[in-house]
C-alpha positions in Angstrom: -24.3 6.2 60.0 -26.2 3.3 61.7 -25.5 1.6 64.9 -24.6 -2.0 65.2 -27.3 -4.4 66.1 -26.5 -5.8 69.6 -27.0 -9.2 71.2 -28.9 -9.7 74.5 -27.4 -7.5 77.2 -26.1 -9.0 80.5 -25.5 -6.2 82.9 -23.1 -6.1 85.9 -24.3 -3.7 88.5 -23.5 -3.0 92.2 -22.0 -0.5 94.5 -18.4 0.6 94.1 -15.4 -1.7 94.7 -17.4 -5.0 94.9 -15.3 -6.6 92.1 -17.5 -5.9 89.0 -14.5 -5.1 86.8 -12.5 -8.1 88.0 -15.5 -10.3 87.2 -15.9 -8.7 83.8 -12.3 -9.4 83.0 -12.6 -13.0 84.2 -15.7 -13.6 82.0 -14.2 -12.0 78.9 -10.8 -13.6 79.6 -9.1 -10.3 78.9 -8.1 -7.2 80.9 -10.6 -4.8 79.4 -11.6 -3.0 82.6 -9.1 -1.2 84.9 -9.0 -2.9 88.3 -7.8 -0.7 91.1 -8.4 -0.7 94.9 -10.2 2.6 94.9 -13.9 3.4 94.8 -15.5 4.7 91.6 -12.7 3.6 89.2 -15.1 2.5 86.4 -17.2 5.4 85.1 -18.2 4.7 81.5 -19.7 1.3 80.9 -17.5 -1.3 79.1 -19.1 -3.8 76.7 -17.8 -7.0 75.2 -19.5 -9.7 73.1 -19.1 -13.2 74.5 -20.1 -16.6 73.1 -20.7 -19.5 75.5 -22.3 -22.9 74.6 -23.5 -21.5 71.3 -25.2 -18.5 72.9 -23.9 -15.0 72.2 -24.5 -12.0 74.5 -23.1 -8.5 75.3 -21.6 -8.4 78.8 -21.6 -4.9 80.2 -19.5 -3.6 83.2 -21.0 -0.5 84.7 -19.8 2.1 87.1 -20.4 1.6 90.7 -23.7 3.1 92.0 -23.4 5.7 94.8 -26.3 7.1 96.8 -26.7 9.8 99.4 -26.2 13.5 99.8 -22.5 13.6 98.9 -22.8 12.3 95.4 -20.7 14.4 93.0 -21.6 15.4 89.4 -19.6 12.6 87.8 -21.2 10.0 90.1 -24.6 11.3 89.1 -23.6 10.9 85.4 -22.5 7.4 86.1 -25.9 6.6 87.6 -27.6 8.3 84.7 -25.7 5.9 82.4 -26.7 2.8 84.4 -30.4 3.4 84.8 -31.4 3.2 81.1 -29.3 0.1 80.7 -31.4 -1.7 83.3 -34.5 -1.5 81.1 -32.7 -3.0 78.1 -31.0 -5.9 80.1 -31.9 -9.5 79.4 -30.3 -10.3 82.7 -28.8 -8.3 85.6 -25.9 -9.6 87.6 -26.2 -7.8 90.9 -22.7 -8.1 92.4 -22.3 -7.8 96.2 -19.3 -8.3 98.5 -20.1 -11.3 100.7 -16.7 -10.9 102.5 -17.7 -7.6 104.0 -21.4 -8.4 104.3 -24.6 -6.6 103.4 -24.6 -2.8 103.6 -27.3 -0.2 103.1 -26.2 0.7 99.6 -26.9 -2.9 98.5 -30.4 -2.6 99.9 -31.0 0.7 98.0 -29.7 -0.8 94.7 -31.9 -3.9 95.3 -35.0 -1.7 95.4 -34.1 -0.1 92.1 -33.6 -3.5 90.5 -36.9 -4.8 91.7 -38.6 -1.7 90.1 -36.8 -2.5 86.8 -38.6 -5.9 86.7 -35.8 -7.7 84.9 -34.3 -11.1 85.8 -31.7 -10.8 88.4 -28.9 -13.1 89.7 -27.6 -12.0 93.0 -23.8 -12.8 92.8 -22.0 -13.0 96.1 -18.5 -12.1 95.1 -15.3 -12.7 97.2 -16.7 -16.0 98.3 -13.3 -17.7 98.5 -13.4 -17.1 102.3 -15.7 -20.0 103.4 -16.2 -18.8 106.9 -17.2 -15.3 105.8 -19.5 -16.8 103.2 -21.3 -19.0 105.8 -21.5 -16.0 108.2 -22.8 -13.3 105.8 -24.7 -15.2 103.1 -28.0 -15.4 105.1 -28.2 -11.6 105.3 -28.4 -11.3 101.5 -31.7 -13.2 101.4 -33.3 -10.0 102.8 -32.8 -8.4 99.3 -35.6 -10.6 97.9 -34.0 -12.3 94.9 -34.7 -15.9 94.2 -31.4 -16.8 92.6 -28.2 -16.4 94.5 -24.7 -17.6 93.4 -21.5 -17.5 95.4 -18.3 -16.8 93.4 -14.8 -15.4 93.5 -13.9 -13.4 90.4 -10.2 -13.1 91.4 -9.8 -16.8 92.0 -12.3 -18.0 89.2 -14.5 -19.9 91.7 -18.1 -20.4 90.4 -17.5 -18.8 87.0 -18.5 -21.9 85.0 -21.7 -22.2 87.0 -22.4 -18.5 86.4 -21.9 -18.7 82.7 -24.2 -21.7 82.6 -26.9 -19.6 84.3 -26.3 -16.6 82.0 -26.9 -18.6 78.8 -30.1 -20.0 80.3 -31.4 -16.5 80.1 -30.1 -15.9 76.5 -32.9 -17.0 74.2 -31.5 -16.5 70.8 -28.8 -19.0 69.6 -25.9 -17.5 67.6 -26.6 -17.4 63.9 -23.3 -17.7 62.0 -20.3 -15.8 63.2 -20.2 -12.6 65.2 -19.4 -9.8 62.7 -16.0 -8.3 63.3 -15.2 -4.6 62.6 -13.2 -3.9 59.4 -10.9 -1.6 61.3 -10.4 0.1 64.7 -10.3 3.8 65.1 -8.8 5.2 68.4 -9.1 8.8 69.6 -6.1 10.1 71.6 -5.0 13.4 73.1 -4.5 15.3 76.3 -7.2 15.5 79.0 -10.1 17.8 78.1 -9.2 18.1 74.4 -12.7 17.0 73.5 -12.2 13.3 72.8 -15.3 12.1 74.5 -17.5 14.8 72.9 -16.2 13.7 69.5 -16.8 10.1 70.3 -20.5 10.8 71.2 -21.0 12.9 68.1 -19.5 10.3 65.7 -21.6 7.4 67.1 -24.6 9.7 67.6 -25.2 8.7 71.2 -24.1 9.8 74.7 -21.6 6.9 75.1 -18.8 8.6 76.9 -19.3 10.7 80.0 -18.4 14.3 79.2 -17.2 16.7 82.0 -15.0 19.7 82.4 -13.1 17.8 85.0 -9.8 16.5 83.5 -9.4 12.7 83.6 -13.1 11.9 83.5 -12.6 9.1 81.0 -10.5 6.4 82.6 -10.7 3.4 80.3 -10.7 2.7 76.6 -14.4 3.0 75.7 -15.5 1.1 72.6 -18.5 1.3 70.4 -19.1 -0.1 66.9 -20.9 1.7 64.1 -21.6 1.3 60.4 -20.4 4.0 58.1 -20.9 3.6 54.3 -21.2 -0.2 54.8 -18.0 -0.3 56.9 -18.2 -1.7 60.4 -15.9 0.5 62.4 -14.8 0.0 66.0 -14.5 3.5 67.7 -12.5 3.8 70.8 -12.3 6.8 73.2 -9.3 6.8 75.5 -8.2 8.5 78.7 -6.3 11.7 78.3 -2.5 11.5 78.5 -0.5 14.1 80.5 3.2 14.6 80.8 4.9 11.7 82.6 6.2 14.0 85.4 2.7 15.1 86.2 1.4 11.5 86.5 2.0 10.8 90.2 -1.1 8.6 90.8 -1.0 4.8 90.3 -4.5 4.9 88.8 -3.6 7.5 86.3 -0.6 5.4 85.3 -3.0 2.5 84.6 -5.1 4.9 82.5 -2.1 6.0 80.5 -1.2 2.3 79.9 -4.7 1.6 78.7 -4.5 4.5 76.2 -1.1 3.4 74.9 -2.4 -0.2 74.5 -5.4 1.2 72.5 -3.0 3.0 70.2 -0.9 -0.2 69.7 -3.9 -2.2 68.7 -5.4 0.6 66.5 -5.6 0.6 62.7 -6.3 4.4 62.6 -5.4 7.0 65.2 -7.3 10.3 65.5 -4.8 12.6 67.1 -6.9 15.4 68.8 -5.1 18.6 69.5 -6.5 21.4 71.7 -6.2 24.3 69.3 -7.5 26.8 71.9 -4.0 26.6 73.6 -2.5 28.5 70.7 0.4 26.1 70.4 1.1 22.4 70.2 2.2 21.0 73.6 5.1 18.6 74.3 2.7 15.9 75.3 0.7 16.2 72.1 3.9 15.9 70.1 4.9 12.8 72.1 1.6 11.2 71.4 1.8 12.2 67.7 5.3 10.7 67.3 4.3 7.6 69.3 1.5 6.8 66.9 3.7 7.6 63.9 6.4 5.3 65.2 3.9 2.6 65.7 3.1 2.9 62.0 -0.6 3.8 62.4 -2.8 5.4 59.8 -3.3 8.9 61.2 -5.6 11.9 61.1 -5.0 15.1 63.1 -8.0 17.0 64.5 -7.4 20.6 65.7 -10.4 20.8 68.1 -11.9 23.9 69.8 -11.1 25.9 66.7 -14.1 28.1 67.5 -12.1 29.5 70.5 -9.3 30.7 68.3 -8.8 34.4 67.6 -6.5 35.7 64.9 -3.5 36.0 67.3 -3.8 32.5 68.8 -4.3 30.9 65.4 -1.1 32.6 64.2 0.9 31.5 67.2 -0.4 27.9 66.7 0.6 27.9 63.1 4.0 29.2 64.0 4.5 26.4 66.6 3.6 23.8 64.0 6.1 25.0 61.4 9.0 23.3 63.2 7.2 19.9 62.8 6.2 20.3 59.1 8.4 17.4 58.2 5.9 15.0 59.9 2.7 17.1 59.7 2.8 17.4 55.9 2.4 13.6 55.8 -0.8 13.6 57.9 -4.2 15.0 56.9 -5.7 17.6 59.2 -9.2 18.8 60.0 -10.1 21.9 62.1 -13.1 20.9 64.2 -15.3 22.2 67.0 -17.3 19.6 69.0 -19.2 22.4 70.6 -20.5 23.9 67.3 -20.1 20.6 65.4 -17.9 22.4 62.8 -16.4 19.8 60.4 -17.3 16.9 62.6 -19.3 15.5 59.7 -16.0 15.3 57.7 -14.2 13.1 60.2 -15.6 9.6 59.3 -15.5 10.4 55.6 -11.8 11.2 55.9 -11.3 8.0 58.1 -12.9 5.9 55.3 -10.7 7.6 52.7 -7.6 7.0 54.7 -8.4 3.3 55.1 -9.1 2.8 51.4 -5.9 4.8 50.6 -3.8 2.4 52.6 -5.4 -0.6 50.9 -4.4 0.6 47.4 -2.5 -1.9 45.2 0.9 -0.9 43.9 2.6 -2.3 40.8 6.1 -3.5 41.6 7.5 -2.7 38.2 6.2 0.9 38.3 7.4 1.4 41.9 10.9 0.0 41.0 11.2 2.3 37.9 10.2 5.4 39.8 12.7 4.8 42.7 15.5 3.9 40.3 15.0 7.0 38.2 15.0 9.2 41.4 18.1 7.6 42.8 19.9 7.9 39.4 19.7 11.7 39.8 20.4 11.8 43.5 22.3 8.6 44.5 22.8 7.5 48.1 26.3 7.1 49.7 27.8 5.9 52.9 31.4 7.1 53.4 31.9 7.5 49.6 30.6 4.0 49.0 27.5 4.0 46.7 24.4 2.4 48.1 22.5 0.5 45.5 18.9 -0.4 45.4 18.7 -3.2 42.8 15.1 -4.0 43.0 11.9 -3.1 44.9 9.0 -5.5 45.5 5.6 -4.7 46.8 4.2 -7.3 49.2 0.7 -7.5 50.7 0.4 -6.1 54.2 -2.0 -4.2 56.5 -0.1 -1.0 55.4 1.8 -0.3 52.2 4.9 -2.5 52.4 7.9 -2.5 50.2 10.9 -4.9 50.1 14.2 -3.3 49.0 17.0 -5.6 47.7 20.2 -3.6 48.3 24.0 -4.0 48.3 24.7 -3.0 52.0 21.6 -3.5 54.2 23.4 -2.4 57.4 24.0 1.1 55.9 20.4 1.7 55.0 19.6 3.5 58.2 16.9 6.0 59.1 18.0 8.8 56.7 18.4 6.4 53.8 15.0 4.9 54.4 13.5 8.3 54.8 14.8 9.2 51.4 13.1 6.1 49.8 9.9 6.9 51.7 9.9 10.5 50.5 10.3 9.3 46.9 7.3 7.0 47.4 5.2 9.8 49.0 6.1 12.2 46.1 4.8 9.9 43.4 1.9 8.1 45.2 -1.1 9.2 47.3 0.1 8.1 50.7 -0.9 11.1 52.9 -1.9 9.7 56.4 -0.6 6.2 55.5 2.4 4.7 57.2 5.0 2.9 55.0 6.8 -0.3 55.9 10.2 -0.8 54.3 12.0 -4.2 54.6 15.8 -4.1 53.7 17.3 -7.3 52.3 20.7 -8.1 50.8 20.9 -9.2 47.2 
């Protein structure tokens, strides 16, 4: 494994709730960071590569900095993430709220930025209120930064000027195109299943904040790595609980972020907390959701080091009912604490990706399906359902076109029969199958 070489880093820093995530989304022109009117929403940093006027840089949205005696453990971990990034930054965008004016926390952060000795642009956000801007802007000169820009992330005011100033600090012009990952791998599961620990182990760095507190990860955290010459985009997601337990609007946004990550994934790592001794309803719902979305899948039974003989037996018994789907998906028993089998995960991911890229011969596929259906034909109310021909077409997953006599009668059970035939004769474990039904 080797990490991806990064571009110059432009860092968004500031206290909580000054609009850093809104500014980040405005600059990347996509809703990557969760924006919510509550302090401390962003915890892990979010990174996106941007090209502007032939200059490429990594824009990083960081968690809000909090100081004082009442800082909790997670806020301390947020701060521990931000401080090392200051030293690596080509430019720091110090975001302040000009609408509400200068506060003590701004002054404390300014001292830390001066110590970092990196170029700083003081960005006065929420500057759409002209009277507040004129009233409060002079106070911010006390922070001692030579460059100050008013802007409004929510209304897009001053964004063009800001981008122009950013690229002035980016020395290296882009050389060719930005390399895109070959595929995207998303880790999903319940809160506290070990997703963030796995993410950190796979990319070999403390990228995601790990805590025993459920719901620590709030946004989809991305990081790209090379593995056996493949550039892989790894994504850690917020844990998903039962819908009836989600009563907070912020958690609803977190769940939506996780579901969106699954929808855009190529490969889903479904992490199940084996220490429970059973598979939960929510884990099953996540499993079926990813399956219905036709994602390449790998199941990880994590915390296997905590299983005794009884709980392992009860877990295996709870899985028997769902063998019809589990037998289609590879499984690894892992422990992020002891690192048991973690080294097998990326190798299995690469195997799954290559398996789904395999080339099928239409003549061979057609002959196999026809022979199977000859011994066990399909019927609908005593009318024979005929598959006259199967064609293989190129797709992101194995895709087959069936030319049949009655397309409307080839429902879920009939298509499952065809899928089972294909899985019986070809190595398709972990791979989704796309069937397209057409009338002759």
